[in-house]
PASEPA-245673 format. One record per residue: residue in one letter; x, y, z of N, C-alpha, C, O in turn. Coordinates in steps of 0.2 Angstrom, whole numbers, padded with zeros to 4 digits, always signed. Each point is the difference from the previous one (the first is absolute). Last residue first. Example, Ala and Ser with C-alpha at 12.3 -4.5 7.8 and 13.67 -1.06 7.14 Angstrom:
PASEPA-245673
S+0064-0011+0035+0004+0006+0001-0004+0005+0003+0003+0006+0001A-0001-0034-0001-0004+0006+0000+0004+0006+0000+0005-0001+0003
end
This chain:
PASEPA-245673
N+0701-0200+0503+0006-0004-0002+0006+0003+0002+0006-0003-0001I-0035+0005+0004+0007+0003+0002+0005-0005-0001-0001-0006+0002T-0025+0012-0012+0005-0006+0002+0006+0003+0001+0003+0004-0004G-0022+0007-0005+0001+0002+0007+0005-0005+0002+0002+0001+0006D-0009+0002-0029-0006-0003+0004+0002+0000+0008-0003-0003+0004A+0019+0012-0020-0006+0004-0001-0006-0003+0004-0004+0003+0003E+0028-0007+0006-0003-0002-0005-0006+0004-0001-0002+0003+0005V+0024+0002+0010-0007-0001+0000-0002-0001-0006+0001+0004-0004R+0025-0006+0014-0005+0003-0004-0006-0002+0003-0001-0005+0003R+0021-0002+0008+0002+0004-0005-0004+0004-0004+0001+0005-0003P+0004-0019+0029-0005+0002-0006+0004+0005-0005+0004+0004+0002N+0003-0020+0019+0004+0004-0006-0004+0001-0006+0001-0002-0005D-0014-0013+0022+0008+0001+0001+0002+0004-0007-0001-0002-0006V-0024+0003+0020+0004-0002-0007+0008+0001+0002+0002+0005+0004L-0030-0005+0006+0007-0001+0003+0004-0003-0007-0002-0005-0003G-0020+0022+0002+0002-0007+0001+0007-0001+0002+0004+0005+0000V-0026+0011-0013+0005+0000+0006+0002-0008+0001-0004-0005-0002T-0006+0024-0017+0001-0006+0001+0004+0000+0007+0005+0004+0001I-0022+0012-0018+0004+0001+0006+0001-0008+0002-0005-0003+0001R-0004+0018-0025+0001-0005+0004+0005+0000+0006+0005+0003+0000L-0021+0013-0018+0006+0000+0004-0001-0006+0004-0005-0001+0003S-0006+0016-0026+0001-0006+0005+0006+0001+0004+0005+0002-0002W-0023+0012-0017+0007-0002+0002-0001-0005+0006-0006-0001+0002E-0009+0020-0022+0001-0006+0005+0007-0003+0001+0004+0000-0005Q-0021+0023-0003+0006-0004-0001-0001-0006+0005-0004+0000+0005S-0015+0017-0020+0002-0003+0006+0007-0003-0002+0002-0002-0006G-0022+0021-0004+0005-0005+0000+0002-0003+0006-0002+0002+0006L-0011+0019-0012-0005-0006+0001+0004-0006-0001-0003-0005-0002P+0019+0022-0007-0007+0002+0002-0004-0006+0001+0000-0005-0004P+0026+0000+0007-0004+0004-0005-0007+0001+0003-0002-0003+0005I+0024+0001+0009-0006-0004-0002-0004+0004-0004-0003+0005+0001V+0031-0003+0003-0007+0003-0001-0004-0005-0001+0001-0004-0005P+0025+0006+0016-0005-0002-0004-0007+0002+0000-0002+0003+0005L+0028+0007-0001-0006+0000+0004-0005-0004-0005-0001+0004-0005K+0024+0004+0001-0001-0007+0002-0006-0001+0004-0001-0005+0003G+0013+0026-0013-0004-0005-0005+0000-0007+0003+0000-0004-0005W+0009+0023+0017+0004-0005-0003-0003-0004-0006+0003-0004-0003Q-0015+0019+0016+0004+0004-0004+0006-0005-0003+0003+0002-0004R-0020-0012+0017-0004+0003-0007+0006+0005-0003+0001+0000-0006A+0005-0009+0027-0001-0006-0004-0003+0003-0007+0003-0002-0005T-0002+0017+0022+0006-0002-0002+0001-0005-0005+0004+0001-0004D-0026+0004+0014+0002+0006-0004+0008-0001-0003+0001+0001-0006W-0011-0016+0022-0004-0001-0006+0004+0005-0005+0002-0002-0006R+0013-0009+0026-0005+0005-0002-0003+0000-0006+0004-0001-0006D+0012-0016+0013-0005+0002+0006-0005+0005-0002-0006+0000+0002F+0024-0011-0016+0001+0006+0003-0005+0002+0006+0001+0005+0004P-0007-0022-0026+0005+0001+0005+0000+0007+0004-0005+0003-0001A-0014-0022-0010+0004+0006-0001+0005+0002+0004-0001-0002+0006T-0013-0017-0005-0001+0001-0007+0003+0007-0002+0000+0001-0006C+0009-0020+0025-0005+0007+0000+0000+0001-0008+0004-0002-0003P+0007-0014+0026-0002+0000-0007-0005+0005-0002-0005+0001+0003E+0021-0003+0018-0006+0003-0002+0000-0001-0008+0001+0005-0003P+0010-0015+0028+0001+0000-0007-0006+0003-0004-0006-0002+0002A+0015+0005+0024-0006+0000-0004+0003+0000-0007+0002+0005-0002V+0007-0010+0029+0001+0001-0007-0005+0000-0004-0004-0005+0001H+0010+0010+0027-0004-0004-0006+0003+0002-0007+0004+0004+0000Y-0005+0004+0028+0005-0004-0003-0004-0004-0006-0004-0004+0002M+0000+0029+0014-0003-0007-0002+0006-0004-0004+0004+0004-0003G-0005+0019+0014+0002-0006+0004-0002-0006-0002+0002-0005+0003A-0007+0027-0014-0004-0003+0006+0002-0006+0004-0004-0003+0003W+0020+0008-0022-0007+0003-0001-0004-0004+0006-0001-0006+0001A+0023-0001-0002+0001+0008+0000-0006+0004-0001+0000+0006+0001G+0006-0031-0001-0003+0003+0006+0000+0008+0000-0001+0003+0005E+0006-0017-0024+0004-0003+0005-0001+0005+0006+0005+0001+0004N-0017-0005-0029-0001+0004+0006+0004-0003+0006-0003-0004+0004V-0002+0005-0033+0004-0004+0005+0001+0004+0007+0003+0005-0001W-0017-0007-0025+0001+0004+0006+0003-0004+0005-0004-0005+0002M+0002+0007-0030+0002-0005+0006+0000+0005+0006+0004+0005+0000G-0016-0008-0027+0003+0003+0004+0002-0003+0007-0003-0005+0002L-0004+0001-0029+0001-0004+0006+0004+0007+0004+0005+0003-0002Y-0020-0009-0024+0005+0004+0004+0000-0003+0007-0004-0004+0002P-0011-0002-0021+0007+0000-0002+0006+0003+0004+0006+0000-0002V-0032-0011-0001+0004+0002+0006+0006+0001-0001+0004-0004+0002Q-0017-0005-0019-0005+0004+0003+0003+0004+0007-0003+0005+0002E+0016-0020-0015-0004+0003-0005-0005+0005+0003-0001+0005-0004V+0014-0020+0017+0004+0006-0001-0004+0005-0006+0001+0006+0000P-0010-0024+0019+0001+0001-0007+0003+0006-0001-0003+0006+0002W+0007-0019+0022-0005+0004-0004+0002+0001-0008+0005-0001-0002A+0001-0011+0029+0001+0000-0007-0006+0004-0003-0005+0001+0003L+0020-0006+0022-0006+0003-0003+0002+0000-0008+0006+0001-0002G+0002-0014+0027+0001+0002-0007-0006+0003-0003-0006-0003+0002V+0019-0005+0023-0006+0002-0003+0001+0003-0007+0005+0004-0001T+0007-0022+0022+0000+0005-0006-0007+0001-0003-0004-0004+0000E+0021-0009+0021-0006+0004+0000+0000+0004-0008+0005+0005+0000R+0013-0018+0012-0003-0002-0007-0006+0004-0001-0003-0001-0006N+0019+0004+0025-0005-0005+0001-0005-0002-0006-0005-0003+0000R+0025+0017+0000+0002-0003+0006-0006-0006+0000+0002-0005+0001P-0001+0021-0019+0005-0006-0001+0000-0004+0007+0002-0006+0000D-0022+0022-0011+0005+0000+0007+0004-0006-0001-0003-0006+0002H-0010+0021-0022+0002-0006+0002+0004+0000+0006+0006+0003+0000L-0023+0009-0020+0004+0002+0007+0001-0006+0003-0004-0004+0002L-0002+0012-0029+0001-0005+0005+0003+0003+0006+0004+0004-0001A-0017+0002-0024+0004+0002+0005+0000-0005+0006-0005-0004+0000F-0002+0009-0029-0001-0004+0007+0004+0003+0004+0004+0005-0002G-0010-0004-0025-0004+0004+0006+0001-0005+0006-0005-0004+0002E+0021+0010-0024-0004-0005+0003-0003+0003+0006+0003+0004+0004P+0009+0009-0019-0001-0005-0005-0004-0006+0003-0003-0004-0003L+0002+0031+0010+0003-0006+0002-0001-0006-0005-0006+0000-0003N+0008+0028-0001-0005-0005+0000+0004-0007+0002+0005-0002-0004D+0008+0023+0012-0001-0004-0006-0007-0005+0001-0001-0003+0006L+0010+0017+0012-0001+0005-0006-0002-0004-0006-0004+0002-0004F+0001-0008+0031+0004-0002-0006-0002+0004-0006-0006+0000-0002F+0004+0009+0028-0004-0004-0006+0006-0002-0005+0005+0003+0000Y-0006+0004+0029+0002+0001-0008-0003-0004-0004-0003-0005+0002K+0007+0011+0026-0005-0001-0005+0003+0004-0007+0002+0005-0001F+0006-0012+0029+0002+0000-0008-0007+0001-0003-0004-0003+0002Y+0016+0007+0024-0006-0003-0003+0002+0002-0008+0005+0003-0001Y+0009-0003+0027-0001+0000-0006-0007-0002-0003-0004-0004+0003K+0012+0006+0021+0003+0005-0003-0001+0001-0008+0000+0006-0002G-0008-0023+0022-0003+0007-0001+0003+0006-0003-0001+0006+0001D+0007-0031+0002+0003+0005+0005-0003+0006-0001+0002+0005+0003K-0005-0030-0011-0005+0004+0002+0004+0005+0005-0001+0000+0006P+0015-0014-0026-0004+0000+0007-0004+0006+0001+0000+0005-0004G+0003-0012-0021+0005+0001+0005-0003+0000+0007-0006+0000+0000V+0001-0012-0025-0002+0004+0005+0004+0001+0005+0003-0005+0002C+0003-0001-0028+0001-0003+0007-0004+0006+0004+0002+0005+0000S+0002-0002-0023-0003-0005+0000+0000-0004+0006-0003-0005+0000L+0013+0026-0005-0007+0001+0000-0004-0007+0001-0006-0001+0001D+0031+0011+0005-0003-0005-0002-0007-0001+0000-0002-0004+0004W+0019+0026-0005-0005-0004+0004-0002-0006-0004-0001+0000-0006E+0023+0019+0009-0003-0005-0005-0005-0004+0005+0001-0001+0006R+0013+0027-0007-0003-0006+0004-0004-0004-0004-0003+0002-0005G+0014+0018-0003+0004-0006-0001-0002-0005+0005+0004-0004+0002E-0014+0026-0007+0006+0000+0006+0004-0006+0000+0005+0000+0004A-0023+0003-0019+0005+0005-0002+0005+0000+0004+0006+0001-0001T-0019-0025+0001-0001+0008+0000+0005+0004-0002+0006-0002-0001R-0014-0024-0004+0006+0004+0002-0002+0008-0001-0002+0003-0005A-0011-0030+0005-0001+0007-0001+0007+0004+0004+0001+0000+0006A-0008-0026-0015+0005+0004+0004+0000+0007-0002+0003+0002-0005P-0019-0020-0004+0000+0002+0008+0004+0004+0003-0002+0003+0005F-0005+0006-0024-0003-0005+0005+0004-0005-0002+0001-0001-0006N+0005+0028+0002-0001-0007-0002-0002-0004+0006+0001+0001+0005F-0008+0026-0010+0006-0005+0003-0001-0006-0003-0005-0001-0004R-0002+0029+0005+0000-0006-0003+0005-0005+0002+0006+0002+0001G-0022+0021+0009+0007-0003-0001-0001-0007-0003-0005-0004+0001G-0013+0018+0005+0002+0000-0006+0007-0002-0001+0002-0001-0006Y-0009+0012+0029-0005-0003-0005+0003-0001-0006+0004+0005-0002G+0013-0004+0022-0006+0003-0002-0004-0004-0005+0002-0005-0003G+0014-0009+0019+0000+0007-0001-0006+0002-0003-0005-0003+0001L+0011-0020+0006+0001+0002-0007+0001+0007-0002+0002+0002-0005A-0004-0009+0030+0003-0004-0004+0002+0001-0007+0006+0001-0002P-0019+0012+0017+0007+0000+0002+0004-0005-0003+0006+0000+0000G-0028+0012-0012+0002-0004+0006+0006+0000+0001+0004+0001-0005P-0026+0005-0013+0006+0002+0003+0001-0003+0007-0004+0000+0005V-0010-0010-0026-0001+0002+0008+0007+0003+0002+0004-0004+0003T-0005-0007-0024-0006+0005-0001-0002+0002+0007-0006+0003+0000N+0027-0014-0016-0002+0001+0006-0006+0005+0000+0000+0005-0003I+0007-0023-0016+0001+0008+0002-0003+0000+0007-0005-0003+0001I+0018-0017-0017-0005+0002+0004+0000+0007+0001+0005+0003-0002N+0004-0026-0014+0000+0008+0001-0006+0002+0004-0006-0002-0002R+0009-0023-0002+0006+0004+0001+0000+0007+0002+0002+0002+0006A-0014-0027-0013-0002+0006+0004+0006+0003+0003+0003-0002+0005M-0003-0020-0017+0001+0007-0005-0002+0006+0004+0001+0006-0002E-0004-0028+0012+0008+0002-0001+0001+0006-0004+0005+0003+0000P-0027-0007+0016+0002-0003-0007+0007+0003-0001+0002+0006+0002L-0006-0007+0024-0004+0003-0007+0002-0003-0005+0006-0003+0000I-0005+0000+0028+0002-0003-0006-0004+0003-0005-0006+0000+0001I+0015+0005+0025-0005+0002-0005+0002-0002-0006+0006+0001-0002R-0002-0010+0029+0003+0001-0007-0006+0003-0005-0005-0002+0001T+0011+0003+0028-0005-0002-0005+0002+0002-0007+0002+0006-0001G+0009+0000+0022+0004-0005-0005-0006-0004-0005+0001-0004-0004A-0011+0015+0026+0007+0002-0003+0002-0005-0003-0001-0006+0002T-0024+0005-0001+0005+0000+0005+0006+0002-0004+0001+0000-0006V-0029+0005+0001+0006-0004-0001+0005+0000+0006-0001+0003+0005S-0027+0002-0016+0004-0001+0006+0007-0003-0001+0000-0005-0002F-0016+0019-0017+0002-0007+0003+0005+0000+0006+0006+0003-0001L-0025+0012-0013+0005+0002+0005+0002-0008+0004-0003-0002+0005P-0009+0011-0030+0000-0005+0005+0006+0001+0005+0006+0000-0002H-0019+0012-0018+0004+0003+0005-0001-0005+0007-0003+0001+0005A-0001+0003-0035-0001-0005+0006+0004+0004+0006+0004+0003-0001A-0014+0011-0019+0006-0003+0001-0003-0004+0007-0004+0001+0004W-0005+0014-0028-0001-0005+0006+0007-0002+0002+0004-0001-0004M-0016+0023-0011+0006-0004+0003-0002-0005+0005-0004+0002+0005A-0008+0016-0027+0000-0003+0007+0006-0005+0001+0002-0003-0005P-0017+0020-0013+0007-0002+0002+0000-0002+0007-0001+0004+0005F-0020-0002-0023+0002+0001+0007+0008-0003+0001+0001-0006+0000Q-0019+0017-0021+0006-0004+0003+0001+0001+0006+0000+0006+0003Y-0025-0002-0009+0006+0003-0002+0006-0005+0002+0000-0005+0004A-0024+0003+0000+0000+0000-0007+0007+0004-0003+0001+0002-0005S-0006-0018+0029-0001+0007-0003+0001-0001-0008+0001-0005-0003L+0003-0012+0021-0008+0002-0001-0001+0006-0003-0006+0001+0000N+0027-0020+0001-0002+0007-0001-0007+0001-0001-0003-0003-0005Q+0017-0018+0019-0005+0002-0006-0001+0008+0001-0001+0003+0005A+0018-0025+0002-0001+0007+0002-0005+0002-0006+0002-0001-0006R+0007-0024+0019-0004+0003-0006-0001+0008+0002-0002+0002+0006Y+0017-0027+0002-0003+0007+0001-0004+0002-0007+0001-0002-0006S+0008-0020+0023-0001+0002-0007-0003+0007+0000-0005+0000+0004M+0021-0018+0012-0004+0007+0000-0001+0002-0008+0004+0001-0004L+0004-0025+0019-0001+0003-0007-0004+0006+0002-0006-0001+0003I+0022-0016+0012-0006+0004+0000+0000+0004-0006+0005+0004-0002T+0007-0029+0011+0001+0006-0004-0007+0005+0000-0006-0003-0001N+0013-0019+0012+0005+0005+0002-0001+0007-0004+0004+0005+0001E-0018-0026-0003+0001+0002+0007+0003+0005+0001-0001+0004+0005G-0010-0005-0029+0004-0005+0004+0000+0002+0007-0004+0005+0001E-0004+0012-0012+0002-0004-0005+0005-0005+0003+0005+0001+0001F-0026+0017+0008+0006-0004+0001+0002-0004-0006-0005-0002-0003S-0008+0027+0006-0001-0007+0000+0006-0004+0001+0005+0004-0001I-0019+0022-0003+0006-0003+0004-0002-0007+0000-0006-0002+0002R+0000+0025-0016-0002-0006+0001+0005-0004+0003+0006-0001-0002K-0013+0029-0003+0005-0006+0000-0003-0006+0003-0004+0000+0004S-0001+0028-0015-0002-0007+0003+0006-0005+0001+0005+0000-0004L-0014+0028-0001+0007-0005+0001-0003-0006+0003-0003+0001+0005V-0009+0021-0019-0001-0006+0005+0007-0004+0000+0003-0002-0005Y-0009+0030-0001+0002-0007-0002-0002-0005+0005-0001+0001+0006P+0002+0027-0010-0005-0005-0002+0003-0007-0002+0001-0001-0006F+0007+0021+0024+0001-0002-0007-0005-0006-0001-0001-0004+0005R+0003+0014+0016+0001+0006-0004+0001-0002-0008+0000+0004-0005V-0005-0021+0020-0003+0005+0004+0000+0007-0005-0005+0003-0002G+0006-0032-0005+0003+0006+0001-0004+0006+0004-0006+0001-0001H+0000-0028+0003-0001+0006-0004+0005+0006+0003+0000+0002+0006V+0002-0031-0003-0001+0007+0003-0001+0005-0006+0003-0001-0006S-0003-0027+0013+0001+0004-0004-0002+0007+0004-0003+0000+0005L+0008-0030-0005-0001+0007+0004+0001+0005-0005+0003-0001-0005C-0005-0027+0011-0001+0005-0006-0001+0006+0003-0005+0001+0004V+0014-0027+0002-0003+0006+0003+0001+0006-0006+0005+0001-0003E-0006-0031+0003+0002+0006-0001-0003+0007+0003-0006+0000+0001A+0001-0024+0000+0006+0001+0002+0003+0006-0001+0006+0001+0002G-0031-0002-0005+0004-0006+0001+0007+0001+0004-0001+0002+0006S-0009+0019-0010-0003-0004-0005+0005-0008+0000+0005+0000-0002V-0010+0026+0017+0003-0008-0001-0004-0003-0005-0006+0000+0000E+0009+0028+0004-0004-0005-0001+0004-0007-0001+0005+0000-0004C-0004+0029+0010+0003-0007+0001-0005-0005-0001-0005+0000+0003K+0012+0028-0006-0006-0005+0000+0004-0006+0000+0006+0000-0002W+0006+0020+0013+0000-0003-0006-0006-0004+0001-0002-0003+0005P+0011+0026+0007-0003-0006+0001-0001-0003-0007-0002+0004-0004L+0022+0013+0008-0007+0000-0002-0002-0007+0002+0004-0005+0000S+0019+0013+0001-0004+0004+0006-0008-0001-0001-0004+0002+0004W+0021-0009-0021+0002-0003+0007-0004+0002+0006-0001-0003+0005V-0001+0012-0029-0004-0006+0002+0002-0003+0007-0004-0004+0002E+0013+0024-0014-0007+0001+0002-0002-0006+0004-0003+0001+0006G+0030+0007-0009-0006-0002-0004-0007+0001+0004+0000+0003+0005H+0023+0002+0002-0002-0007+0000-0005-0002-0004-0003-0006+0000D+0002+0030+0006+0006-0004+0002-0002-0007+0000-0005-0003+0003P-0011+0018-0017+0002-0001+0008+0006-0004-0001+0001-0004-0004M-0010+0022-0014+0001-0007-0001+0003-0002+0008+0006+0003+0001R-0021+0020-0011+0006-0004+0003-0001-0007+0001-0005-0003+0002A-0003+0021-0022-0002-0005+0005+0006-0003+0004+0005-0002-0003G-0003+0017-0017-0001+0003+0007-0002-0004+0006+0000+0002+0005A-0007-0009-0030+0005+0004+0002-0001+0004+0005-0005+0004+0001W-0009-0020-0013+0001-0001+0008+0006+0005+0002+0003-0001+0005P-0013-0006-0028-0004+0006+0004+0001+0000+0006-0004+0003+0004E+0024-0002-0016-0008+0000-0001-0003-0006-0001+0003-0004-0003V+0022+0006+0015-0003+0000-0007-0008+0001+0001-0003-0002+0005E+0022+0001+0013+0001+0006-0006-0004-0001-0005+0001+0004-0005C-0001-0011+0033-0001-0002-0007+0001+0006-0004-0002+0005+0002Y+0015-0008+0021-0006+0003-0004-0001-0002-0006+0005+0000-0004C+0008-0012+0028+0001+0004-0007-0008+0003-0002-0005-0002+0003E+0019-0018+0016-0005+0006-0001+0002+0005-0005+0006+0002-0001S+0002-0028+0000+0002+0006+0003-0006+0005-0001-0003+0000-0005I-0002-0019-0006+0003-0002+0007+0001+0006+0004-0003+0001+0006T-0016-0006-0025+0007+0003+0001+0002-0003+0006-0004-0003+0004P-0019-0002-0011+0004+0001-0006+0006+0003+0000+0003+0002-0006F-0005-0019+0022-0004+0002-0006-0004+0006+0001-0003+0000+0005M+0018-0021+0008+0001+0007-0001-0002+0001-0007+0002-0002-0005D-0006-0019+0024+0000+0003-0007+0000+0006+0000-0004+0003+0004D+0013-0019+0017-0005+0004-0003+0002+0002-0007+0005-0001-0002F+0002-0015+0025+0001+0001-0007-0006+0004-0003-0006-0003+0002G+0018+0002+0023-0003-0005-0005+0001+0001-0006+0005+0003-0002S-0004+0018+0019+0003-0007+0000-0003-0004-0005-0004+0002-0004A-0002+0021+0015+0005+0000-0004+0004-0007+0000+0005+0000+0003E-0028+0012+0004+0003-0006+0001+0005-0002-0004-0002-0004-0004G-0004+0030+0005-0004-0006+0001+0005-0007+0002+0005+0001+0003S+0004+0021-0008-0005+0002+0006-0005-0006+0001-0003-0001+0005D+0021+0002-0021+0002-0002+0006-0004+0001+0005+0001-0001+0006Y-0006+0008-0028+0000-0007+0000+0002-0002+0007-0004-0004+0002P-0007+0028-0006+0006-0004-0002+0000-0007+0003-0003-0002+0005A-0020+0014-0012+0006+0001+0005+0006-0004-0001-0001-0005-0004G-0021+0004-0009+0004+0006-0001+0006+0002+0005+0004+0005-0001Y-0024-0020+0009+0001+0001-0007+0005+0007-0001-0002+0004+0004A+0005-0017+0019-0006+0004-0003+0002+0000-0008+0006+0000-0002G+0002-0019+0021+0003+0005-0004-0007+0004-0004-0004-0003-0002K+0007-0014+0024-0004+0001-0006+0003+0007-0002-0001+0005+0003R+0011-0027+0012+0000+0007-0001-0004+0003-0007+0002-0002-0005F-0006-0020+0022+0002+0002-0006+0000+0008-0001-0005+0004+0002Q+0010-0019+0021-0005+0004-0003+0002+0002-0007+0006+0003+0000L+0008-0014+0016-0005-0005-0001-0007+0004-0004-0004-0004-0002G+0033+0007+0003-0006+0002+0003-0005-0004-0003+0001-0003-0005P+0022+0008-0009-0001-0002+0007-0008+0002+0002-0003+0005-0003L+0010-0011-0022+0001+0006+0005-0003-0002+0007-0004-0004+0001Q+0015-0012-0022-0006+0002+0004+0002+0006+0004+0006+0001+0003D+0002-0015-0027+0002+0004+0006-0006+0002+0004-0005+0001-0004L+0007-0023-0012-0002+0006+0000+0001+0004+0006-0003-0001+0005Y+0007-0023-0006+0004+0003-0005-0002+0008-0002+0004+0003-0003E-0005-0023+0023-0004+0006-0002+0005+0004-0005+0005+0003+0002R-0003-0029+0008+0003+0005-0002-0005+0005-0003-0004-0002-0005G+0002-0022+0012-0002+0006+0004+0002+0006-0001-0003+0004+0004T+0006-0026-0015+0006+0002+0004-0003+0005+0006+0004+0001+0005K-0018-0012-0022+0005-0005+0002+0005+0003+0005+0004-0004+0003K-0021+0018-0013-0003-0004+0006+0006-0006+0002+0000-0002+0006H+0002+0028-0016+0002-0007-0002-0001-0005+0005+0004-0001+0004I-0016+0026-0008+0003-0005+0004+0002-0006-0004-0005-0003-0003L-0003+0029+0000+0001-0006-0004+0005-0004+0004+0006+0002+0001S-0024+0022+0001+0005-0005+0004+0001-0005-0005-0005-0002-0004A-0008+0021-0002+0003+0002+0007+0005-0005+0002+0006+0001+0002T-0017+0009-0024+0002-0007+0002+0004+0002+0006+0006+0002+0000K-0025+0015-0010+0007-0002+0002+0001-0008+0002-0004-0003+0004A-0015+0019-0012+0002-0007-0002+0007-0002+0001+0003-0005-0003G-0013+0027+0009+0005-0001-0005+0000-0007-0003+0004-0001-0005W-0017+0004+0025+0005+0004+0000+0006-0002-0005+0005-0003+0001G-0026-0009+0002-0002+0007+0002+0006+0005+0000-0001+0006+0001P+0005-0030-0005-0004+0004-0005-0002+0006+0001+0000+0005-0005V+0019-0022+0013-0004+0005+0004-0004+0004-0005+0003+0005-0002I+0012-0030+0004-0002+0005-0004-0006+0004+0003-0005-0003+0002V+0024-0019+0001-0006+0004+0003+0000+0007-0003+0005+0003+0000V+0006-0031-0003+0000+0008-0002-0006+0003+0003-0006-0003+0000R+0022-0021+0002-0006+0004+0003+0001+0008-0002+0005+0003+0001L+0007-0029-0010+0000+0007+0002-0007+0003+0002-0005-0003-0002A+0011-0022-0004+0006+0004+0002+0000+0007+0002+0004+0002+0004A-0023-0016-0011+0004-0005+0005+0006+0004+0002+0003-0002+0005S-0021+0019-0012+0002-0006-0003+0003-0004+0004+0001+0001+0006E-0017+0021-0003+0004-0004+0002+0001-0007-0004-0005-0004-0002M-0006+0031+0008+0001-0005-0005+0005-0004+0002+0005+0003+0002A-0021+0017+0009+0006-0004+0001-0001-0006-0006-0005-0003+0000I-0005+0029+0006-0001-0006-0003+0006-0004+0000+0005+0003-0001A-0017+0018+0017+0005-0002-0005-0002-0007-0003-0005-0003+0002H-0002+0026+0015-0002-0005-0003+0005-0002-0006+0003+0004-0003E+0006+0007+0025-0003+0002-0006-0003-0006-0003+0003-0005+0002G+0011+0007+0019-0008+0003+0002-0003+0001-0008-0005+0003+0000K+0027-0013+0000+0001+0006+0004-0007+0004+0001-0001+0006-0002Y-0003-0024-0013+0007+0001+0000-0001+0007+0004-0003+0005-0002N-0014-0028-0004+0002+0006+0004+0007+0002+0000+0004-0004+0001A-0022-0012-0017+0005+0000+0005+0000+0007+0003-0004+0004-0002E-0009-0024-0016+0000+0007+0004+0005+0000+0005+0001-0005+0003D+0003-0012-0024-0004+0001+0007+0000+0007+0002+0005+0004-0001V+0003-0024-0018+0000+0007+0000-0005+0001+0006-0006-0004+0000R+0023-0017-0009-0005+0002+0004+0000+0008-0001+0005+0003-0001V+0005-0025-0015+0000+0007+0003-0006+0002+0003-0006-0002-0002P+0007-0020-0007+0007+0001+0002+0002+0008+0003+0005+0001+0003S-0030-0015-0004+0004+0004-0003+0008+0002+0003+0001+0001+0006D-0021-0013+0003+0003-0005-0004+0006+0005-0005+0004-0003-0004Q-0020+0013+0020+0004-0005+0004+0005-0004-0005+0006-0002+0002S-0015+0027-0008-0003-0006+0001+0005-0005+0002+0006+0001-0001G-0008+0026+0007+0003-0005-0004-0003-0007+0001-0002-0002+0005M-0007+0020+0005+0000+0003-0006+0004-0005-0005-0001+0000-0006
end
């Protein structure tokens, strides 16, 4: 499928017994599973051999049924969440009362897949809602992956919908989380032993609880099975980027996105307390709070016009970097 003189190869592959597509540059190997949510299942830095995306144990792909909880499936890698993240019910006509599945519809659906040169084109139709979500995956240089998205509303009604990236990056203790300097005000959206109940408001990176305990949210703690964190930044970000940096070996992954189309950011940090896994998920998103209905109540749920569309993009860059500070719009880490 890839030409011999091309710097990028695109080939048929296998991931845990499922048909997959492998894309390779000189620096990265990316594996996509079109039949299960177009999941980006693996992202390997070829120069060091590091697998950046968290992997579930076992040799067989765990197949999650449509409408089932996300953790019933292969809860690993990078999935797209659309048109909601947390399970809830639609409140607007003509779909009022329709249940919106956990982590959205598209992670458990087969996507149509076409390869065009060095680009992989994927698309999926909604089940309970009339939309098409598509993404094109390509390389920009050898270290940056570009994902270009389009959501089309096929109905004659306004379609409120939210998208969030859900990349579960494998981490080590001491990994640094680097965000735009003005990213400060957060709201806790998953009750837990660290930040307490839903709706608690804190500062980033130094979050002080009512009990007086202070958490450094910019540094990943040990995998001790005690803590997890899920929070959203309340203010629209001035810049769209997030960095995960391992200071011990310089391994760095950076995400960049246009804040004009993707103005919000959620952070999921799991230090072993959820399913024994150890990962961090920076989640750039078009609406906050994980829930379609909650975002709508806050007036932060985007609406796709009748027979209209929305477009956005996400760049993921991997490399060895000393003291990274930011990710430029083109994915360059500085």
